[in-house]
C-alpha positions as a Markdown table, in Angstrom:
| # | Residue | x | y | z |
|---|---|---|---|---|
| 1 | Met | -17.8 | 2.6 | 3.2 |
| 2 | Arg | -16.0 | -0.6 | 4.1 |
| 3 | Ile | -13.7 | -2.3 | 1.6 |
| 4 | Thr | -11.7 | -5.6 | 1.9 |
| 5 | Ile | -8.2 | -5.7 | 1.3 |
| 6 | Tyr | -8.6 | -7.6 | -2.1 |
| 7 | Asp | -11.6 | -5.1 | -3.2 |
| 8 | Ala | -8.9 | -1.9 | -2.4 |
| 9 | Gln | -6.5 | -3.9 | -4.3 |
| 10 | Glu | -8.6 | -4.8 | -7.2 |
| 11 | Lys | -9.6 | -1.0 | -7.6 |
| 12 | Val | -5.7 | 0.1 | -7.9 |
| 13 | Lys | -5.9 | -2.7 | -10.4 |
| 14 | Glu | -8.6 | -0.9 | -13.0 |
| 15 | Phe | -7.3 | 2.4 | -11.4 |
| 16 | Val | -4.0 | 2.4 | -12.8 |
| 17 | Arg | -5.3 | 0.0 | -15.8 |
| 18 | Asp | -7.2 | 2.7 | -17.3 |
| 19 | Lys | -4.4 | 5.3 | -16.7 |
| 20 | Asn | -2.6 | 4.0 | -18.2 |
| 21 | Trp | 0.3 | 4.0 | -15.4 |
| 22 | Lys | 2.5 | 1.3 | -16.0 |
| 23 | Val | 5.6 | 0.9 | -14.7 |
| 24 | Asp | 8.2 | -0.9 | -13.4 |
| 25 | Ser | 8.7 | -2.4 | -10.0 |
| 26 | Ser | 11.8 | -0.1 | -9.0 |
| 27 | Glu | 9.7 | 3.3 | -10.0 |
| 28 | Ile | 6.5 | 2.7 | -8.2 |
| 29 | Phe | 9.2 | 1.3 | -5.3 |
| 30 | Asn | 11.4 | 4.6 | -5.1 |
| 31 | His | 8.1 | 6.1 | -5.2 |
| 32 | Leu | 7.2 | 4.4 | -2.2 |
| 33 | Val | 10.5 | 5.6 | -0.6 |
| 34 | Glu | 9.3 | 8.9 | -1.5 |
| 35 | Glu | 6.2 | 8.6 | 0.7 |
| 36 | Ile | 7.2 | 6.9 | 3.9 |
| 37 | Gly | 9.6 | 10.2 | 4.5 |
| 38 | Glu | 6.0 | 12.5 | 4.0 |
| 39 | Val | 4.6 | 10.1 | 6.2 |
| 40 | Ala | 8.3 | 10.8 | 8.8 |
| 41 | Arg | 7.9 | 14.0 | 8.1 |
| 42 | Glu | 4.0 | 14.6 | 9.4 |
| 43 | Leu | 4.3 | 12.4 | 12.3 |
| 44 | Arg | 7.1 | 14.7 | 13.0 |
| 45 | Asn | 4.7 | 17.6 | 12.4 |
| 46 | Asn | 1.8 | 15.6 | 14.0 |
| 47 | Asp | -0.2 | 17.2 | 11.6 |
| 48 | Lys | -3.1 | 14.0 | 11.5 |
| 49 | Thr | -4.9 | 15.0 | 8.5 |
| 50 | Lys | -1.9 | 15.2 | 6.1 |
| 51 | Leu | -0.4 | 11.9 | 8.1 |
| 52 | Lys | -3.6 | 10.7 | 7.0 |
| 53 | Glu | -3.2 | 11.3 | 3.2 |
| 54 | Glu | 0.1 | 10.0 | 3.5 |
| 55 | Leu | -0.4 | 6.7 | 4.7 |
| 56 | Ala | -3.4 | 6.4 | 1.9 |
| 57 | Asp | -0.5 | 7.2 | -0.3 |
| 58 | Val | 1.6 | 4.4 | 0.8 |
| 59 | Leu | -1.5 | 1.8 | 0.6 |
| 60 | Phe | -2.1 | 2.8 | -2.7 |
| 61 | Leu | 1.4 | 1.9 | -3.6 |
| 62 | Ile | 2.0 | -0.8 | -2.2 |
| 63 | Phe | -1.6 | -2.0 | -3.5 |
| 64 | Lys | 0.0 | -0.5 | -7.2 |
| 65 | Leu | 3.5 | -3.4 | -6.6 |
| 66 | Ser | 1.7 | -6.2 | -5.3 |
| 67 | Asn | -0.5 | -5.5 | -8.0 |
| 68 | Glu | 2.9 | -5.1 | -10.5 |
| 69 | Lys | 4.7 | -8.4 | -8.8 |
| 70 | Asp | 0.9 | -10.4 | -9.1 |
| 71 | Ile | 0.8 | -10.9 | -5.6 |
| 72 | Ser | -3.0 | -11.0 | -3.5 |
| 73 | Leu | -2.0 | -8.8 | -0.5 |
| 74 | Glu | -5.3 | -10.0 | 1.0 |
| 75 | Glu | -3.7 | -13.5 | 1.2 |
| 76 | Ala | -0.4 | -12.7 | 1.8 |
| 77 | Phe | -1.7 | -10.5 | 5.4 |
| 78 | Lys | -4.0 | -13.6 | 6.1 |
| 79 | His | -1.0 | -16.0 | 5.9 |
| 80 | Lys | 1.7 | -13.8 | 7.7 |
| 81 | Phe | -0.2 | -12.8 | 10.4 |
| 82 | Glu | -1.4 | -16.4 | 11.4 |
| 83 | Leu | 2.9 | -16.6 | 11.6 |
| 84 | Ile | 3.2 | -13.7 | 13.6 |
| 85 | Lys | 0.2 | -14.8 | 16.4 |
| 86 | Lys | 2.1 | -17.8 | 16.6 |
| 87 | Arg | 5.2 | -16.2 | 17.0 |
| 88 | Phe | 4.5 | -13.9 | 19.5 |
| 89 | Lys | 1.8 | -16.1 | 21.8 |
């Protein structure tokens, strides 16, 4: 199944709303930092299966934080990617 950034962000928004998981952005950020640490651990362990899971956790939390701050990651990424392309011609 393929999914757009927009659709994934919307799925996370709906899931969080349905579970009533509303927390403040600093808590989401703290959880994100923990998950990034777990990504580092799996990189050291060279366990691709666990690494995929940890990267997905990071992505989920990035969507969650973006939703909390009302930021469209799809639009933000498109804009930033254009800037990166210009910078590294």
